[in-house]
PyMOL CGO cylinders between C-alpha atoms (Angstrom):
from pymol import cmd
from pymol.cgo import CYLINDER

trace = [
    CYLINDER, 90.36, 126.73, 98.83, 88.73, 129.70, 97.38, 0.3, 1, 1, 1, 1, 1, 1,
    CYLINDER, 88.73, 129.70, 97.38, 85.44, 128.94, 95.01, 0.3, 1, 1, 1, 1, 1, 1,
    CYLINDER, 85.44, 128.94, 95.01, 87.31, 130.65, 92.21, 0.3, 1, 1, 1, 1, 1, 1,
    CYLINDER, 87.31, 130.65, 92.21, 90.34, 128.65, 92.37, 0.3, 1, 1, 1, 1, 1, 1,
    CYLINDER, 90.34, 128.65, 92.37, 88.22, 125.73, 93.19, 0.3, 1, 1, 1, 1, 1, 1,
    CYLINDER, 88.22, 125.73, 93.19, 86.38, 126.50, 89.57, 0.3, 1, 1, 1, 1, 1, 1,
    CYLINDER, 86.38, 126.50, 89.57, 89.68, 127.24, 87.73, 0.3, 1, 1, 1, 1, 1, 1,
    CYLINDER, 89.68, 127.24, 87.73, 91.12, 123.84, 88.65, 0.3, 1, 1, 1, 1, 1, 1,
    CYLINDER, 91.12, 123.84, 88.65, 87.76, 121.69, 87.63, 0.3, 1, 1, 1, 1, 1, 1,
    CYLINDER, 87.76, 121.69, 87.63, 87.99, 123.49, 84.42, 0.3, 1, 1, 1, 1, 1, 1,
    CYLINDER, 87.99, 123.49, 84.42, 91.70, 122.12, 83.57, 0.3, 1, 1, 1, 1, 1, 1,
    CYLINDER, 91.70, 122.12, 83.57, 92.35, 118.74, 82.11, 0.3, 1, 1, 1, 1, 1, 1,
    CYLINDER, 92.35, 118.74, 82.11, 92.38, 115.94, 85.07, 0.3, 1, 1, 1, 1, 1, 1,
    CYLINDER, 92.38, 115.94, 85.07, 96.45, 115.31, 84.56, 0.3, 1, 1, 1, 1, 1, 1,
    CYLINDER, 96.45, 115.31, 84.56, 96.89, 119.30, 84.77, 0.3, 1, 1, 1, 1, 1, 1,
    CYLINDER, 96.89, 119.30, 84.77, 94.75, 120.18, 88.04, 0.3, 1, 1, 1, 1, 1, 1,
    CYLINDER, 94.75, 120.18, 88.04, 96.56, 116.74, 89.05, 0.3, 1, 1, 1, 1, 1, 1,
    CYLINDER, 96.56, 116.74, 89.05, 99.72, 118.38, 88.46, 0.3, 1, 1, 1, 1, 1, 1,
    CYLINDER, 99.72, 118.38, 88.46, 99.20, 121.69, 89.54, 0.3, 1, 1, 1, 1, 1, 1,
    CYLINDER, 99.20, 121.69, 89.54, 97.79, 120.56, 93.09, 0.3, 1, 1, 1, 1, 1, 1,
    CYLINDER, 97.79, 120.56, 93.09, 101.11, 118.11, 93.74, 0.3, 1, 1, 1, 1, 1, 1,
    CYLINDER, 101.11, 118.11, 93.74, 103.11, 121.10, 92.70, 0.3, 1, 1, 1, 1, 1, 1,
    CYLINDER, 103.11, 121.10, 92.70, 101.16, 123.53, 95.66, 0.3, 1, 1, 1, 1, 1, 1,
    CYLINDER, 101.16, 123.53, 95.66, 101.81, 120.63, 97.47, 0.3, 1, 1, 1, 1, 1, 1,
    CYLINDER, 101.81, 120.63, 97.47, 105.78, 120.53, 97.10, 0.3, 1, 1, 1, 1, 1, 1,
    CYLINDER, 105.78, 120.53, 97.10, 105.83, 124.24, 97.51, 0.3, 1, 1, 1, 1, 1, 1,
    CYLINDER, 105.83, 124.24, 97.51, 103.68, 123.99, 101.06, 0.3, 1, 1, 1, 1, 1, 1,
    CYLINDER, 103.68, 123.99, 101.06, 105.37, 121.09, 102.45, 0.3, 1, 1, 1, 1, 1, 1,
    CYLINDER, 105.37, 121.09, 102.45, 108.76, 120.79, 100.60, 0.3, 1, 1, 1, 1, 1, 1,
    CYLINDER, 108.76, 120.79, 100.60, 107.41, 116.70, 99.95, 0.3, 1, 1, 1, 1, 1, 1,
    CYLINDER, 107.41, 116.70, 99.95, 104.78, 115.31, 98.48, 0.3, 1, 1, 1, 1, 1, 1,
    CYLINDER, 104.78, 115.31, 98.48, 103.43, 112.61, 101.05, 0.3, 1, 1, 1, 1, 1, 1,
    CYLINDER, 103.43, 112.61, 101.05, 103.04, 109.19, 100.45, 0.3, 1, 1, 1, 1, 1, 1,
    CYLINDER, 103.04, 109.19, 100.45, 99.10, 109.08, 100.11, 0.3, 1, 1, 1, 1, 1, 1,
    CYLINDER, 99.10, 109.08, 100.11, 98.96, 111.85, 97.52, 0.3, 1, 1, 1, 1, 1, 1,
    CYLINDER, 98.96, 111.85, 97.52, 101.48, 109.78, 95.23, 0.3, 1, 1, 1, 1, 1, 1,
    CYLINDER, 101.48, 109.78, 95.23, 99.37, 106.74, 95.27, 0.3, 1, 1, 1, 1, 1, 1,
    CYLINDER, 99.37, 106.74, 95.27, 96.21, 109.09, 94.34, 0.3, 1, 1, 1, 1, 1, 1,
    CYLINDER, 96.21, 109.09, 94.34, 97.74, 111.08, 91.73, 0.3, 1, 1, 1, 1, 1, 1,
    CYLINDER, 97.74, 111.08, 91.73, 96.89, 108.71, 89.20, 0.3, 1, 1, 1, 1, 1, 1,
    CYLINDER, 96.89, 108.71, 89.20, 92.87, 108.55, 90.10, 0.3, 1, 1, 1, 1, 1, 1,
    CYLINDER, 92.87, 108.55, 90.10, 92.37, 112.28, 89.08, 0.3, 1, 1, 1, 1, 1, 1,
    CYLINDER, 92.37, 112.28, 89.08, 88.36, 112.20, 90.10, 0.3, 1, 1, 1, 1, 1, 1,
    CYLINDER, 88.36, 112.20, 90.10, 89.39, 110.90, 93.53, 0.3, 1, 1, 1, 1, 1, 1,
    CYLINDER, 89.39, 110.90, 93.53, 92.55, 112.76, 94.00, 0.3, 1, 1, 1, 1, 1, 1,
    CYLINDER, 92.55, 112.76, 94.00, 91.26, 116.60, 92.29, 0.3, 1, 1, 1, 1, 1, 1,
    CYLINDER, 91.26, 116.60, 92.29, 87.93, 116.09, 94.89, 0.3, 1, 1, 1, 1, 1, 1,
    CYLINDER, 87.93, 116.09, 94.89, 90.07, 115.28, 97.93, 0.3, 1, 1, 1, 1, 1, 1,
    CYLINDER, 90.07, 115.28, 97.93, 92.64, 117.56, 97.79, 0.3, 1, 1, 1, 1, 1, 1,
    CYLINDER, 92.64, 117.56, 97.79, 90.52, 120.37, 97.21, 0.3, 1, 1, 1, 1, 1, 1,
    CYLINDER, 90.52, 120.37, 97.21, 88.79, 119.14, 100.26, 0.3, 1, 1, 1, 1, 1, 1,
    CYLINDER, 88.79, 119.14, 100.26, 91.85, 118.88, 102.23, 0.3, 1, 1, 1, 1, 1, 1,
    CYLINDER, 91.85, 118.88, 102.23, 93.24, 122.16, 100.85, 0.3, 1, 1, 1, 1, 1, 1,
    CYLINDER, 93.24, 122.16, 100.85, 90.13, 124.25, 102.45, 0.3, 1, 1, 1, 1, 1, 1,
    CYLINDER, 90.13, 124.25, 102.45, 90.96, 122.35, 105.73, 0.3, 1, 1, 1, 1, 1, 1,
    CYLINDER, 90.96, 122.35, 105.73, 94.35, 122.70, 106.04, 0.3, 1, 1, 1, 1, 1, 1,
    CYLINDER, 94.35, 122.70, 106.04, 95.98, 125.51, 104.29, 0.3, 1, 1, 1, 1, 1, 1,
    CYLINDER, 95.98, 125.51, 104.29, 92.88, 128.32, 104.16, 0.3, 1, 1, 1, 1, 1, 1,
    CYLINDER, 92.88, 128.32, 104.16, 92.95, 128.99, 107.79, 0.3, 1, 1, 1, 1, 1, 1,
    CYLINDER, 92.95, 128.99, 107.79, 92.63, 132.33, 108.52, 0.3, 1, 1, 1, 1, 1, 1,
    CYLINDER, 92.63, 132.33, 108.52, 92.10, 132.47, 112.35, 0.3, 1, 1, 1, 1, 1, 1,
    CYLINDER, 92.10, 132.47, 112.35, 94.98, 129.51, 112.83, 0.3, 1, 1, 1, 1, 1, 1,
    CYLINDER, 94.98, 129.51, 112.83, 98.84, 129.98, 111.56, 0.3, 1, 1, 1, 1, 1, 1,
    CYLINDER, 98.84, 129.98, 111.56, 100.63, 126.91, 109.77, 0.3, 1, 1, 1, 1, 1, 1,
    CYLINDER, 100.63, 126.91, 109.77, 103.00, 126.50, 112.73, 0.3, 1, 1, 1, 1, 1, 1,
    CYLINDER, 103.00, 126.50, 112.73, 99.20, 125.79, 114.91, 0.3, 1, 1, 1, 1, 1, 1,
    CYLINDER, 99.20, 125.79, 114.91, 97.95, 123.46, 112.49, 0.3, 1, 1, 1, 1, 1, 1,
    CYLINDER, 97.95, 123.46, 112.49, 101.15, 121.80, 112.01, 0.3, 1, 1, 1, 1, 1, 1,
    CYLINDER, 101.15, 121.80, 112.01, 100.97, 120.94, 115.93, 0.3, 1, 1, 1, 1, 1, 1,
    CYLINDER, 100.97, 120.94, 115.93, 97.87, 120.22, 115.61, 0.3, 1, 1, 1, 1, 1, 1,
    CYLINDER, 97.87, 120.22, 115.61, 98.22, 117.12, 113.28, 0.3, 1, 1, 1, 1, 1, 1,
    CYLINDER, 98.22, 117.12, 113.28, 101.27, 116.15, 115.09, 0.3, 1, 1, 1, 1, 1, 1,
    CYLINDER, 101.27, 116.15, 115.09, 99.19, 115.80, 118.16, 0.3, 1, 1, 1, 1, 1, 1,
    CYLINDER, 99.19, 115.80, 118.16, 96.40, 114.33, 116.00, 0.3, 1, 1, 1, 1, 1, 1,
    CYLINDER, 96.40, 114.33, 116.00, 98.91, 111.64, 114.30, 0.3, 1, 1, 1, 1, 1, 1,
    CYLINDER, 98.91, 111.64, 114.30, 100.58, 110.96, 117.78, 0.3, 1, 1, 1, 1, 1, 1,
    CYLINDER, 100.58, 110.96, 117.78, 97.18, 110.15, 119.00, 0.3, 1, 1, 1, 1, 1, 1,
    CYLINDER, 97.18, 110.15, 119.00, 96.01, 108.18, 116.27, 0.3, 1, 1, 1, 1, 1, 1,
    CYLINDER, 96.01, 108.18, 116.27, 99.33, 106.42, 116.02, 0.3, 1, 1, 1, 1, 1, 1,
    CYLINDER, 99.33, 106.42, 116.02, 99.97, 107.19, 111.98, 0.3, 1, 1, 1, 1, 1, 1,
    CYLINDER, 99.97, 107.19, 111.98, 103.34, 106.87, 112.11, 0.3, 1, 1, 1, 1, 1, 1,
    CYLINDER, 103.34, 106.87, 112.11, 103.43, 108.13, 108.40, 0.3, 1, 1, 1, 1, 1, 1,
    CYLINDER, 103.43, 108.13, 108.40, 101.40, 111.29, 109.24, 0.3, 1, 1, 1, 1, 1, 1,
    CYLINDER, 101.40, 111.29, 109.24, 103.40, 112.10, 112.26, 0.3, 1, 1, 1, 1, 1, 1,
    CYLINDER, 103.40, 112.10, 112.26, 106.58, 111.71, 110.24, 0.3, 1, 1, 1, 1, 1, 1,
    CYLINDER, 106.58, 111.71, 110.24, 105.69, 113.81, 107.83, 0.3, 1, 1, 1, 1, 1, 1,
    CYLINDER, 105.69, 113.81, 107.83, 103.98, 116.43, 110.18, 0.3, 1, 1, 1, 1, 1, 1,
    CYLINDER, 103.98, 116.43, 110.18, 107.14, 116.30, 111.84, 0.3, 1, 1, 1, 1, 1, 1,
    CYLINDER, 107.14, 116.30, 111.84, 109.04, 117.01, 108.65, 0.3, 1, 1, 1, 1, 1, 1,
    CYLINDER, 109.04, 117.01, 108.65, 106.91, 120.05, 107.94, 0.3, 1, 1, 1, 1, 1, 1,
    CYLINDER, 106.91, 120.05, 107.94, 107.21, 121.11, 110.93, 0.3, 1, 1, 1, 1, 1, 1,
    CYLINDER, 107.21, 121.11, 110.93, 110.61, 121.40, 111.32, 0.3, 1, 1, 1, 1, 1, 1,
    CYLINDER, 110.61, 121.40, 111.32, 110.86, 123.16, 107.95, 0.3, 1, 1, 1, 1, 1, 1,
    CYLINDER, 110.86, 123.16, 107.95, 108.44, 125.48, 109.14, 0.3, 1, 1, 1, 1, 1, 1,
    CYLINDER, 108.44, 125.48, 109.14, 110.25, 126.34, 112.58, 0.3, 1, 1, 1, 1, 1, 1,
    CYLINDER, 110.25, 126.34, 112.58, 108.42, 124.31, 115.26, 0.3, 1, 1, 1, 1, 1, 1,
    CYLINDER, 108.42, 124.31, 115.26, 110.75, 123.55, 117.65, 0.3, 1, 1, 1, 1, 1, 1,
    CYLINDER, 110.75, 123.55, 117.65, 111.51, 120.14, 119.19, 0.3, 1, 1, 1, 1, 1, 1,
    CYLINDER, 111.51, 120.14, 119.19, 109.59, 121.02, 122.35, 0.3, 1, 1, 1, 1, 1, 1,
    CYLINDER, 109.59, 121.02, 122.35, 107.10, 122.31, 120.43, 0.3, 1, 1, 1, 1, 1, 1,
    CYLINDER, 107.10, 122.31, 120.43, 106.32, 119.85, 119.07, 0.3, 1, 1, 1, 1, 1, 1,
    CYLINDER, 106.32, 119.85, 119.07, 106.77, 116.95, 122.12, 0.3, 1, 1, 1, 1, 1, 1,
    CYLINDER, 106.77, 116.95, 122.12, 104.46, 119.70, 124.11, 0.3, 1, 1, 1, 1, 1, 1,
    CYLINDER, 104.46, 119.70, 124.11, 101.56, 118.68, 121.09, 0.3, 1, 1, 1, 1, 1, 1,
    CYLINDER, 101.56, 118.68, 121.09, 102.39, 114.96, 121.64, 0.3, 1, 1, 1, 1, 1, 1,
    CYLINDER, 102.39, 114.96, 121.64, 102.10, 115.31, 125.54, 0.3, 1, 1, 1, 1, 1, 1,
    CYLINDER, 102.10, 115.31, 125.54, 99.00, 116.95, 125.24, 0.3, 1, 1, 1, 1, 1, 1,
    CYLINDER, 99.00, 116.95, 125.24, 97.66, 114.38, 122.70, 0.3, 1, 1, 1, 1, 1, 1,
    CYLINDER, 97.66, 114.38, 122.70, 99.07, 111.46, 125.44, 0.3, 1, 1, 1, 1, 1, 1,
    CYLINDER, 99.07, 111.46, 125.44, 97.05, 112.96, 128.11, 0.3, 1, 1, 1, 1, 1, 1,
    CYLINDER, 97.05, 112.96, 128.11, 93.57, 113.53, 126.17, 0.3, 1, 1, 1, 1, 1, 1,
    CYLINDER, 93.57, 113.53, 126.17, 93.89, 110.02, 124.33, 0.3, 1, 1, 1, 1, 1, 1,
    CYLINDER, 93.89, 110.02, 124.33, 94.88, 108.38, 127.92, 0.3, 1, 1, 1, 1, 1, 1,
    CYLINDER, 94.88, 108.38, 127.92, 91.69, 110.34, 129.05, 0.3, 1, 1, 1, 1, 1, 1,
    CYLINDER, 91.69, 110.34, 129.05, 89.55, 109.26, 126.54, 0.3, 1, 1, 1, 1, 1, 1,
    CYLINDER, 89.55, 109.26, 126.54, 90.76, 105.65, 127.24, 0.3, 1, 1, 1, 1, 1, 1,
    CYLINDER, 90.76, 105.65, 127.24, 89.80, 105.98, 130.77, 0.3, 1, 1, 1, 1, 1, 1,
    CYLINDER, 89.80, 105.98, 130.77, 86.56, 107.20, 130.15, 0.3, 1, 1, 1, 1, 1, 1,
    CYLINDER, 86.56, 107.20, 130.15, 85.33, 104.71, 127.40, 0.3, 1, 1, 1, 1, 1, 1,
    CYLINDER, 85.33, 104.71, 127.40, 87.22, 102.21, 129.79, 0.3, 1, 1, 1, 1, 1, 1,
    CYLINDER, 87.22, 102.21, 129.79, 85.49, 102.94, 133.36, 0.3, 1, 1, 1, 1, 1, 1,
    CYLINDER, 85.49, 102.94, 133.36, 81.81, 103.98, 131.55, 0.3, 1, 1, 1, 1, 1, 1,
    CYLINDER, 81.81, 103.98, 131.55, 81.50, 100.58, 130.40, 0.3, 1, 1, 1, 1, 1, 1,
    CYLINDER, 81.50, 100.58, 130.40, 83.10, 98.84, 133.29, 0.3, 1, 1, 1, 1, 1, 1,
    CYLINDER, 83.10, 98.84, 133.29, 80.68, 100.85, 135.28, 0.3, 1, 1, 1, 1, 1, 1,
    CYLINDER, 80.68, 100.85, 135.28, 78.06, 99.98, 133.08, 0.3, 1, 1, 1, 1, 1, 1,
    CYLINDER, 78.06, 99.98, 133.08, 78.49, 96.52, 132.92, 0.3, 1, 1, 1, 1, 1, 1,
    CYLINDER, 78.49, 96.52, 132.92, 79.32, 95.47, 136.41, 0.3, 1, 1, 1, 1, 1, 1,
    CYLINDER, 79.32, 95.47, 136.41, 76.40, 97.70, 137.62, 0.3, 1, 1, 1, 1, 1, 1,
    CYLINDER, 76.40, 97.70, 137.62, 73.40, 96.25, 135.81, 0.3, 1, 1, 1, 1, 1, 1,
    CYLINDER, 73.40, 96.25, 135.81, 74.97, 92.95, 136.48, 0.3, 1, 1, 1, 1, 1, 1,
    CYLINDER, 74.97, 92.95, 136.48, 75.72, 93.76, 140.54, 0.3, 1, 1, 1, 1, 1, 1,
    CYLINDER, 75.72, 93.76, 140.54, 72.28, 95.75, 141.01, 0.3, 1, 1, 1, 1, 1, 1,
    CYLINDER, 72.28, 95.75, 141.01, 70.33, 92.46, 140.42, 0.3, 1, 1, 1, 1, 1, 1,
    CYLINDER, 70.33, 92.46, 140.42, 72.66, 90.28, 142.92, 0.3, 1, 1, 1, 1, 1, 1,
    CYLINDER, 72.66, 90.28, 142.92, 74.05, 92.66, 145.54, 0.3, 1, 1, 1, 1, 1, 1,
    CYLINDER, 74.05, 92.66, 145.54, 71.85, 94.90, 147.51, 0.3, 1, 1, 1, 1, 1, 1,
    CYLINDER, 71.85, 94.90, 147.51, 68.27, 95.00, 145.89, 0.3, 1, 1, 1, 1, 1, 1,
    CYLINDER, 68.27, 95.00, 145.89, 69.31, 97.76, 144.32, 0.3, 1, 1, 1, 1, 1, 1,
    CYLINDER, 69.31, 97.76, 144.32, 69.40, 100.15, 147.23, 0.3, 1, 1, 1, 1, 1, 1,
    CYLINDER, 69.40, 100.15, 147.23, 70.12, 103.32, 146.37, 0.3, 1, 1, 1, 1, 1, 1,
    CYLINDER, 70.12, 103.32, 146.37, 73.10, 104.23, 148.58, 0.3, 1, 1, 1, 1, 1, 1,
    CYLINDER, 73.10, 104.23, 148.58, 75.05, 100.74, 147.41, 0.3, 1, 1, 1, 1, 1, 1,
    CYLINDER, 75.05, 100.74, 147.41, 78.66, 102.38, 147.13, 0.3, 1, 1, 1, 1, 1, 1,
    CYLINDER, 78.66, 102.38, 147.13, 78.99, 99.04, 144.53, 0.3, 1, 1, 1, 1, 1, 1,
    CYLINDER, 78.99, 99.04, 144.53, 76.43, 99.51, 142.31, 0.3, 1, 1, 1, 1, 1, 1,
    CYLINDER, 76.43, 99.51, 142.31, 76.08, 103.84, 142.35, 0.3, 1, 1, 1, 1, 1, 1,
    CYLINDER, 76.08, 103.84, 142.35, 78.90, 105.66, 141.67, 0.3, 1, 1, 1, 1, 1, 1,
    CYLINDER, 78.90, 105.66, 141.67, 79.67, 107.70, 144.89, 0.3, 1, 1, 1, 1, 1, 1,
    CYLINDER, 79.67, 107.70, 144.89, 79.64, 111.17, 143.48, 0.3, 1, 1, 1, 1, 1, 1,
    CYLINDER, 79.64, 111.17, 143.48, 81.74, 112.27, 147.04, 0.3, 1, 1, 1, 1, 1, 1,
    CYLINDER, 81.74, 112.27, 147.04, 84.79, 109.84, 146.60, 0.3, 1, 1, 1, 1, 1, 1,
    CYLINDER, 84.79, 109.84, 146.60, 86.75, 112.24, 144.46, 0.3, 1, 1, 1, 1, 1, 1,
    CYLINDER, 86.75, 112.24, 144.46, 86.54, 114.49, 147.46, 0.3, 1, 1, 1, 1, 1, 1,
    CYLINDER, 86.54, 114.49, 147.46, 87.11, 111.41, 150.09, 0.3, 1, 1, 1, 1, 1, 1,
    CYLINDER, 87.11, 111.41, 150.09, 90.28, 110.30, 147.90, 0.3, 1, 1, 1, 1, 1, 1,
]
cmd.load_cgo(trace, "trace")
């Protein structure tokens, strides 16, 4: 959101600023998401949140709205936010994102989410178990395949 627009918005009465922001959301998304409706009676929180959100979600110069919605779909999927996902799917559909494009975004999010679980889980497992095993396994032998990650394992498999 441009600084001048922010300045104009902040000079308005709180209720008028809220109404203007809600109307711009309706124009952009074709609906008003739940959280926006919930916060509209708290202008001091609502206006600052909307300025921030608009600056992030609507003022991209390097990404088109379709790409932004695909990212929203992917992230909402990865975070398992059903409400956000449904909203971004509806908005994506309104602006011409195809079902196949949405599914590709979901698949990418699933792959990265899966990799994140595996990376975090295996690092923690390795860290904790190797710390325990080093004391009882091989007396810290650096060639021990149980205590040390063998960098050649991926090539052997």
